[in-house]
C-alpha positions, 0 to 999 in steps of 0.5 A: 608443448615442449618444456621451455617453449612459449604458448604464443608470441604474446605470452611472456610468462615462464612455462615453469609453474608459478613459484613466486614472483616471475621476472618474465612478467616484466618482459620488454617485448612489445607483444607481451600482453602484461607489458601492454596492460602495464603500459596502458594503466601506468600512463599519466593520463590513465592514472589521473582519470582512474583517480578522478573516477573513483570519487564519482562518475564524471562527464567528459567536460568535467574530466577535461577540466580536472586533468590539466594539460590533457588535450581533448583528443588525448582524453578521448583516446585514454577513455576509449582505451580504458573502456576497451580494457574494461576499466571504465564504463561509458553511459550515453544518455538519450538527451539533446545534446547527448550527455556521456558519463564515465565511471569505473567498473569493478575492475577499474575500482580494484585498480584504483586501490593499487594506484592509491598504494603507489601514491601513498608510497610516493607521499611517504618517500618524496623527501628521500627522493627529493634529497636523492635528486639534489645529490645527483644534480650536485654530482652531475654539476661537479662532473660537468665542471670537471669535464669542462676544465679537463682537456680532451684526450685524443685517441690515436688513429688505428 
């Protein structure tokens, strides 16, 4: 393979050996495998499901009750995607009616510690974020007021 060429259309990492953080891991192309994985594990339903399953295995109905706002269809899709990615294990019990339990795999449990670190960071910085939001909203309101009271400047036709 020549220097500077990618391994495949879905490969988004640089061809230079790892020398620390590589910004190409944040490639915005839809076919980037890293982006696809981040999109999956960082969506709001996946984060909540992984957090809930860290405590214990849960039945579908228990998950649905615990995740406010999620539809049955979306929870089903989320669980299927997480199972496909190897983060969640689905156990079907041979009883009538069928009982299905979901639990984290070791890979999913390792992701939970990363999610917990993100939640901890959010807890520590939520005051600063709230202050930044308030300042932004104030500036935006002032700019909107100025724009509303300033006559529009018309450009001359070409």
